[in-house]
C-alpha positions as CSV (number, residue, x, y, z in Angstrom):
1,X,0.1,-0.2,0.3
2,X,0.9,3.5,-0.3
3,X,1.7,6.6,2.6
4,X,3.2,9.9,2.6
5,X,4.0,10.3,6.3
6,X,6.4,8.3,8.8
7,X,5.0,5.6,10.5
8,X,3.9,5.2,13.8
9,X,6.6,2.8,15.6
10,X,5.4,0.0,18.3
11,X,5.9,0.7,21.8
12,X,7.0,-2.7,22.2
13,X,8.6,-5.6,20.8
14,X,6.1,-9.0,20.4
15,X,6.6,-12.4,20.4
16,X,5.6,-14.3,17.4
17,X,2.4,-15.8,19.8
18,X,1.7,-12.5,20.8
19,X,1.5,-10.9,16.9
20,X,-0.5,-14.2,15.5
21,X,-3.1,-13.5,18.7
22,X,-3.6,-9.7,17.2
23,X,-4.0,-10.5,13.8
24,X,-6.6,-13.2,14.5
25,X,-8.6,-11.1,16.5
26,X,-8.1,-8.1,14.1
27,X,-9.8,-10.8,11.1
28,X,-12.4,-12.6,13.6
29,X,-13.9,-9.9,16.0
30,X,-14.2,-12.0,18.8
31,X,-12.5,-15.3,20.4
32,X,-12.6,-17.2,23.5
33,X,-9.1,-18.8,24.8
34,X,-9.6,-22.0,23.2
35,X,-10.9,-21.1,20.2
36,X,-7.4,-19.4,19.9
37,X,-5.0,-22.0,21.5
38,X,-6.9,-24.6,18.3
39,X,-7.1,-21.7,15.5
40,X,-3.6,-21.1,16.1
41,X,-2.2,-24.0,17.7
42,X,-1.0,-22.3,20.7
43,X,-0.3,-24.1,23.9
44,X,-2.8,-22.2,26.7
45,X,0.5,-21.4,28.9
46,X,1.6,-19.8,25.4
47,X,-1.5,-17.8,24.7
48,X,-1.6,-16.7,28.3
49,X,1.9,-14.9,27.7
50,X,0.5,-13.1,24.7
51,X,-2.4,-12.2,26.0
52,X,-0.2,-10.6,29.2
53,X,1.9,-8.9,26.5
54,X,-0.7,-6.9,24.3
55,X,-2.8,-6.4,27.5
56,X,-0.1,-4.2,29.1
57,X,-1.0,-1.8,26.3
58,X,-4.8,-2.5,26.2
59,X,-4.2,-3.9,22.7
60,X,-6.8,-6.3,23.9
61,X,-10.3,-6.7,25.9
62,X,-12.4,-9.1,27.6
63,X,-15.9,-8.2,26.7
64,X,-17.8,-11.5,28.3
65,X,-17.9,-15.3,29.1
66,X,-18.8,-18.1,27.0
67,X,-20.3,-21.0,28.1
68,X,-18.9,-24.1,26.4
69,X,-19.7,-27.9,26.0
70,X,-18.5,-29.5,29.7
71,X,-20.0,-26.5,31.3
72,X,-16.9,-24.4,32.0
73,X,-17.0,-20.7,31.1
74,X,-14.6,-19.0,28.9
75,X,-13.7,-15.6,28.2
76,X,-14.3,-13.9,25.4
77,X,-11.8,-11.4,23.4
78,X,-11.4,-8.7,21.0
79,X,-9.3,-5.6,20.5
80,X,-8.8,-3.4,23.1
81,X,-9.3,0.2,22.5
82,X,-5.4,0.7,22.6
83,X,-5.0,-0.5,19.4
84,X,-6.8,2.5,18.3
85,X,-8.5,3.5,15.5
86,X,-8.5,4.1,11.9
87,X,-10.4,6.6,9.3
88,X,-11.3,5.2,5.9
89,X,-12.6,7.5,2.9
90,X,-13.9,6.7,-0.4
91,X,-13.5,9.9,-2.8
92,X,-16.0,9.0,-5.2
93,X,-17.6,10.3,-8.4
94,X,-20.8,11.1,-7.3
95,X,-20.4,11.3,-3.0
96,X,-17.9,10.9,-0.9
97,X,-18.1,8.8,2.1
98,X,-16.7,8.3,5.4
99,X,-15.8,5.5,7.9
100,X,-14.3,5.4,11.2
101,X,-13.5,1.7,12.9
102,X,-11.9,0.2,15.0
103,X,-8.9,-2.0,13.6
104,X,-11.1,-4.8,13.7
105,X,-13.9,-2.8,11.6
106,X,-16.5,-2.3,14.4
107,X,-17.9,1.0,13.2
108,X,-17.7,4.1,15.4
109,X,-18.1,6.7,13.0
110,X,-20.0,7.2,8.8
111,X,-21.2,10.3,7.1
112,X,-21.9,10.8,3.4
113,X,-20.9,14.3,1.6
114,X,-22.7,14.5,-2.0
115,X,-20.5,16.0,-4.8
116,X,-22.6,18.9,-6.9
117,X,-22.3,16.6,-10.1
118,X,-20.6,13.4,-11.3
119,X,-17.4,13.9,-11.5
120,X,-14.6,11.4,-13.3
121,X,-10.9,12.4,-12.2
122,X,-9.9,14.0,-9.2
123,X,-11.0,17.5,-8.9
124,X,-10.6,20.9,-6.6
125,X,-14.2,20.0,-5.1
126,X,-13.6,16.4,-4.6
127,X,-10.6,17.4,-2.7
128,X,-12.2,20.0,-0.5
129,X,-14.8,17.4,0.3
130,X,-12.3,14.8,1.7
131,X,-10.2,17.5,3.8
132,X,-13.6,18.2,5.2
133,X,-14.8,14.1,6.0
134,X,-11.4,13.9,7.7
135,X,-11.4,16.9,9.3
136,X,-15.1,15.9,10.5
137,X,-13.9,12.5,11.6
138,X,-10.9,14.1,14.0
139,X,-13.2,16.6,15.6
140,X,-15.6,13.6,16.8
141,X,-13.1,11.3,18.1
142,X,-13.8,10.4,21.5
143,X,-11.2,9.3,24.3
144,X,-12.7,5.4,24.4
145,X,-12.1,5.3,20.3
146,X,-7.9,5.1,21.3
147,X,-5.4,6.7,19.2
148,X,-6.0,7.4,15.4
149,X,-3.5,4.9,13.8
150,X,-3.9,5.5,9.8
151,X,-6.0,7.4,7.5
152,X,-6.9,5.5,4.3
153,X,-8.4,7.3,1.0
154,X,-9.4,5.8,-1.9
155,X,-9.2,8.2,-5.2
156,X,-10.5,8.0,-8.6
157,X,-6.7,7.9,-9.9
158,X,-3.6,6.5,-10.5
159,X,-1.1,5.9,-7.5
160,X,2.3,5.9,-8.0
161,X,4.9,3.5,-6.1
162,X,5.9,7.6,-5.2
163,X,2.5,7.8,-3.1
164,X,1.6,10.4,-5.2
165,X,-1.9,10.8,-7.1
166,X,-1.3,10.5,-10.9
167,X,-3.5,11.8,-14.0
168,X,-2.5,11.0,-17.2
169,X,0.4,13.4,-17.9
170,X,0.7,15.6,-15.1
171,X,0.9,15.3,-11.2
172,X,-2.4,16.5,-9.2
173,X,-3.2,18.3,-6.0
174,X,-3.6,16.1,-2.5
175,X,-5.0,16.8,0.6
176,X,-3.9,19.6,2.7
177,X,-7.1,20.8,4.4
178,X,-6.4,19.0,7.6
179,X,-3.6,18.3,9.8
180,X,-2.6,14.3,11.3
181,X,-1.4,13.9,14.7
182,X,2.5,13.4,14.3
183,X,3.7,10.0,13.1
184,X,-0.2,8.9,11.1
185,X,0.5,7.1,8.0
186,X,-1.5,8.5,5.0
187,X,-2.5,5.9,3.2
188,X,-3.8,6.2,-0.6
189,X,-5.3,3.7,-3.3
190,X,-7.1,3.6,-6.9
191,X,-10.3,3.2,-6.0
192,X,-10.9,0.6,-8.4
193,X,-8.4,-1.5,-6.5
194,X,-9.9,-0.8,-3.3
195,X,-13.2,-2.9,-4.1
196,X,-11.0,-5.6,-5.4
197,X,-9.4,-6.0,-2.0
198,X,-12.7,-5.6,-0.5
199,X,-14.2,-8.2,-2.9
200,X,-11.6,-10.4,-1.9
201,X,-11.6,-10.5,2.0
202,X,-15.4,-9.8,2.6
203,X,-17.3,-10.2,-1.1
204,X,-17.8,-12.6,-4.0
205,X,-14.5,-13.4,-4.7
206,X,-13.5,-15.1,-0.8
207,X,-11.5,-18.0,-1.6
208,X,-10.5,-16.9,-5.1
209,X,-7.3,-16.1,-5.3
210,X,-7.6,-15.0,-9.5
211,X,-10.1,-12.8,-10.0
212,X,-10.7,-9.7,-11.7
213,X,-13.0,-6.5,-10.4
214,X,-14.6,-4.9,-13.1
215,X,-16.2,-1.1,-12.2
216,X,-19.1,-0.3,-14.3
217,X,-20.6,3.0,-13.7
218,X,-20.0,7.1,-14.4
219,X,-16.2,5.1,-14.8
220,X,-14.9,2.0,-15.8
221,X,-12.0,0.4,-14.4
222,X,-10.6,-2.6,-13.5
223,X,-8.9,-4.4,-10.1
224,X,-6.5,-7.6,-10.7
225,X,-5.5,-10.0,-8.0
226,X,-3.2,-13.0,-9.1
227,X,-2.2,-15.3,-6.5
228,X,-4.0,-13.4,-3.8
229,X,-2.2,-10.2,-4.4
230,X,-3.0,-7.1,-6.1
231,X,-1.3,-5.8,-9.7
232,X,-0.3,-2.7,-9.5
233,X,1.8,-2.4,-12.6
234,X,5.3,-0.1,-12.6
235,X,3.2,3.1,-13.0
236,X,-0.3,2.1,-10.5
237,X,-1.5,2.1,-14.3
238,X,-2.4,-1.2,-14.2
239,X,-6.5,-2.2,-14.9
240,X,-6.6,1.2,-16.5
241,X,-8.8,-0.5,-18.8
242,X,-10.3,3.7,-20.0
243,X,-7.0,3.6,-21.8
244,X,-7.4,0.1,-23.8
245,X,-6.7,1.8,-27.5
246,X,-10.9,2.6,-28.7
247,X,-12.0,2.9,-31.4
248,X,-9.7,0.7,-32.8
249,X,-10.3,0.5,-37.0
250,X,-9.1,1.7,-40.1
251,X,-11.1,4.7,-40.5
252,X,-10.3,5.7,-36.2
253,X,-7.4,6.9,-35.0
254,X,-8.1,5.9,-30.7
255,X,-7.6,8.9,-28.0
256,X,-6.8,8.8,-24.7
257,X,-10.4,7.7,-22.6
258,X,-12.3,7.0,-25.5
259,X,-13.5,3.8,-24.1
260,X,-14.7,5.4,-21.1
261,X,-16.5,8.2,-22.8
262,X,-17.8,5.4,-24.8
263,X,-19.2,3.1,-21.9
264,X,-20.0,5.0,-19.0
265,X,-23.1,5.9,-17.6
266,X,-23.3,9.6,-19.1
267,X,-22.8,7.9,-22.6
268,X,-24.8,4.9,-22.5
269,X,-28.1,6.9,-21.2
270,X,-27.0,9.9,-24.3
271,X,-27.8,6.4,-26.3
272,X,-31.1,5.3,-24.8
273,X,-32.3,9.0,-25.1
274,X,-31.4,9.0,-28.5
275,X,-33.0,5.7,-29.9
276,X,-35.9,5.7,-27.5
277,X,-39.2,5.1,-29.0
278,X,-41.3,7.5,-27.7
279,X,-41.4,10.7,-25.3
280,X,-41.3,8.7,-22.0
281,X,-37.7,8.5,-21.7
282,X,-35.8,7.1,-18.4
283,X,-35.1,9.3,-16.1
284,X,-31.5,8.2,-15.5
285,X,-30.1,4.7,-15.1
286,X,-31.9,3.7,-12.2
287,X,-35.3,3.8,-14.0
288,X,-34.0,2.3,-17.3
289,X,-33.5,-1.0,-15.2
290,X,-36.6,-0.7,-13.2
291,X,-38.4,-0.7,-16.5
292,X,-36.1,-3.6,-17.5
293,X,-36.8,-5.7,-14.8
294,X,-40.9,-4.9,-15.2
295,X,-40.4,-6.4,-18.9
296,X,-40.3,-3.1,-21.0
297,X,-39.0,-4.2,-24.3
298,X,-37.0,-1.1,-25.1
299,X,-35.3,-1.2,-21.9
300,X,-34.3,-4.8,-22.2
301,X,-32.9,-4.1,-25.8
302,X,-30.6,-1.4,-24.4
303,X,-29.4,-3.3,-21.6
304,X,-28.9,-6.0,-23.3
305,X,-26.8,-4.3,-25.9
306,X,-24.6,-2.6,-22.8
307,X,-24.1,-6.0,-21.3
308,X,-22.6,-7.2,-24.4
309,X,-20.0,-3.7,-24.7
310,X,-19.1,-4.5,-20.6
311,X,-18.8,-8.2,-22.0
312,X,-15.7,-7.1,-24.4
313,X,-14.7,-5.1,-21.9
314,X,-14.3,-8.3,-19.6
315,X,-12.9,-10.8,-22.8
316,X,-10.2,-7.7,-23.3
317,X,-9.2,-8.1,-19.5
318,X,-9.5,-12.3,-19.9
319,X,-7.3,-12.4,-22.8
320,X,-4.8,-10.4,-21.1
321,X,-4.4,-11.9,-17.3
322,X,-6.9,-14.9,-18.0
323,X,-8.3,-14.8,-14.3
324,X,-11.0,-17.8,-14.6
325,X,-13.3,-15.4,-12.7
326,X,-14.6,-11.3,-12.6
327,X,-17.1,-9.7,-10.1
328,X,-18.8,-7.1,-12.0
329,X,-19.6,-3.9,-9.5
330,X,-20.1,-0.1,-9.9
331,X,-23.2,2.0,-10.2
332,X,-24.4,-0.1,-13.3
333,X,-22.4,-3.6,-13.1
334,X,-23.6,-4.5,-9.7
335,X,-27.2,-4.7,-11.5
336,X,-27.8,-8.4,-11.7
337,X,-29.6,-7.5,-14.8
338,X,-26.9,-6.7,-16.6
339,X,-25.1,-10.1,-15.9
340,X,-26.7,-12.7,-18.5
341,X,-25.5,-10.5,-21.3
342,X,-21.8,-10.0,-20.2
343,X,-21.6,-13.5,-19.3
344,X,-23.0,-14.3,-23.0
345,X,-21.0,-12.2,-24.7
346,X,-17.8,-12.7,-22.9
347,X,-18.9,-16.8,-23.4
348,X,-18.9,-16.4,-27.1
349,X,-15.5,-14.1,-27.5
350,X,-12.7,-15.4,-24.6
351,X,-12.0,-18.3,-22.7
352,X,-14.4,-19.9,-20.0
353,X,-14.6,-17.1,-16.9
354,X,-16.9,-17.6,-14.0
355,X,-18.8,-13.8,-13.7
356,X,-20.9,-12.8,-10.5
357,X,-22.2,-9.2,-9.6
358,X,-20.5,-7.7,-6.4
359,X,-22.0,-8.4,-3.3
360,X,-20.6,-5.3,-1.5
361,X,-22.3,-2.8,-3.8
362,X,-21.5,0.8,-3.4
363,X,-20.0,-0.4,0.2
364,X,-16.9,-1.9,-1.8
365,X,-14.3,0.5,-2.3
366,X,-14.6,1.8,1.7
367,X,-14.7,-1.6,3.2
368,X,-11.0,-1.9,0.7
369,X,-9.5,1.1,1.6
370,X,-10.4,0.7,5.6
371,X,-8.9,-2.7,5.1
372,X,-5.9,-1.2,3.9
373,X,-5.2,1.3,6.6
374,X,-6.1,-1.4,9.2
375,X,-3.2,-3.4,7.8
376,X,-1.2,-0.7,7.7
377,X,-1.6,0.4,11.3
378,X,-1.3,-3.4,12.2
379,X,2.2,-3.3,10.5
380,X,3.2,-0.5,12.2
381,X,2.3,-1.7,15.7
382,X,2.9,-5.2,15.5
383,X,4.9,-6.6,12.7
384,X,7.7,-4.1,12.3
385,X,9.4,-5.3,15.1
386,X,11.3,-8.4,16.3
387,X,9.6,-10.7,18.4
């Protein structure tokens, strides 16, 4: 992941068993001592020593008792308040969403800011709204949240290895309307990559080490995971499918982002309006898909054509990385009516590929950047030391 500030150093050197317990509680949320012993293959004395290490800094806490099969009770543990919290922000094309949570994902605060219009690229308004969201989260912090450990922002732009947001051919401004506590890292990642991370950890791609997440909405994009690792590329441009050459013919010259100009929801709805058979034109894509769900023939025909277009995009990705599995997401891609037509075209054009609709919908990007922020916090707290 990417950062632009110095990391927080851990206050102690933890043993490998203490680090394993901490990671496990982040992953599962809550667990009893017997469950932790079984899951981590630890003896009871080793687990007790690990708990003592973590408890010194309030990194774990007891939240109750569970009744076992033998009638004995066992303490239930979760990540403690001393481990702190993170702030995650999805700098979207239509809304800015933020989420404050403990490292195990328990929600503390959430909010949304609407943009004045749909915006395909980073803009002054998006930057301003992100600043506002983070400032709001900082000002709302309560003592029982613990320290702020990391801030993550998912952005509609490339993020290079140098942790800078990039637009084609030029660097763009980042965020400066807030002041983080000293040493708190700021994690930046492309929004589609974040959605792919979320689907891999929480959604349709659980258990799938190779897959592509395809965003279809105001923008188009692709996040690629191979062997369980997100593929970013040398310039942070892996999956930037809006830059596939389009159109590609003897009579036309491709231009940058022309494919997004064609496949984005604004162009799609412009074609719908231009070809609609009567004056009762759909208001937007939501209205169009609603009509199709009720059997409207014109709406169904347009969705079929758009699904075939998206199928061609997916087929291009299959030809490059052959993931075997793809997840459709984004404002339009998450709508199940599109799925059969995408499958139909991929089956016609490409290799065998399972395709499913996102199970996370609009939450995918925010959950993904939250996962990255928590992972960075975990690294700074316990993984950067020798046990």
